N, C-alpha and C positions, 0 to 999 in steps of 0.2 A: 762300477766300484768292484775290485779285485777283493776276494774272500778266500783264505787259505782252504784246501781241501785236504783233509786228512780224514780217512776211513781204515778200517781193517774189518775185511769180511770172510765167512767162510765159503770157499768154493768146493763144492762137491766132487767135480770133474778134475780138479787140478790133482798135479801130485801122481800122475798116471792113473787116475780114477780113484785114488784113496782118500782124496780131499785134504785140502791145508786151508789155513788162512792167509789171505793177501792182503800184505799193506799197501795201501795206495797214497799218494800224496803229490799236491800240485795247486793249482789256483782255478778259480771259477769266477768270471766277470757275471754281475747281475744288473739288469734294469728292470725297473718296476714302474707300472703307472698304476695308481688306485684311483678309481671312481667311485664316489659314494651316489647311491640311488634310491628312489622311495622305498625300495623293498630289500635293500641289502649293499653290496658293492661288488663292483667287478675288480679283479687284479690282472692286468696284462703285464706279463713277464717274457723276458728274453734271459737265458742263461747259456754262457759259453764256456766249457771246461777247457782247459788247455794246459799243456807241460805237466800232465798227470802220468805219474811214473809208478810203477809198483813192483814188490818181489814176494815171492811165495816164501813163507816163514820156515818152511821144512825143506822145501826142493832148492830153493833160491832161484828159481824160474823168474824171468823179469818179464814186465808187463808194461804197455803203453795204453792210454785210454784217452777216449776224445767223446765229447758230446755237445750238441746246440740244440736247445728244447726252447721252445717258445709256444706261450698259448694264453689263454685266459679263463680264469677262474672265477664261479658266480658264486657268490658266498650268500648263505641262508641265516635268519634269526633262528637260534636255539637255545634255550635254557640262558637267557639274556646275553648271549655272545653271538657273534657272526662266527659261522662256521664254514670251512670248504676243505677240499682235499685236491691234490695234484700229483702227479707222478712224473718222475725223472729217470730217463734210462741213460746209462754210462756205457758204451761199448769197449770192453776191454780185450787187447789182443797179446798173448804170448807166445813164447817159442813151439809150446806144446799144447796150449789150452786157450780157449778163446770162450768168454763169456758176456752176458749184459747184466751189470748191476742195477737193480732196479729200486729205487728208493721211493717211498710213498711218503707224502709231507701233509700233516694236518695244519691248517691254518685258522688261528683264531683272532679275536680282538681281546686285548685286556681292560682292565677298569678305565684306564686312561684312554681307551679306543686306539691304542697302538696295534699293529698287525703282529702277531707272533706265528713264527713259523716252527714246527717241531718236525724231527724225522719220526714217522710214525711205524714202518716197517721197511726192512731193507732184507733183499735176497738177491742170490747170483742165479741167474739162469744161464744154464749151460747150452751152447751150441753144438 
């Protein structure tokens, strides 16, 4: 399933080290497998981000990004909900600036036992 990818993130090493916001857009394909166990659930996932391009909002520097992430998340029961965390890293390359966008996602279940994924933290790690 292709999902639109739209993020704007502050990159401290962009714009000659002065920092700037970089706007990224493209698509990500997701494949999930959810298995309920006696003690929680395991979420197996594969994410493939593609055709992601970006632009520095002050400098105009252009960027391309890619990522292929897969893994398993084991969730635990906490405050009457299933809770888990996973991390995605997106490698972003520009003409003058390279960075990794680190996204930390918080995964819970709602009252209908549907899995809800929320972005908990986002930061650019300069190379």
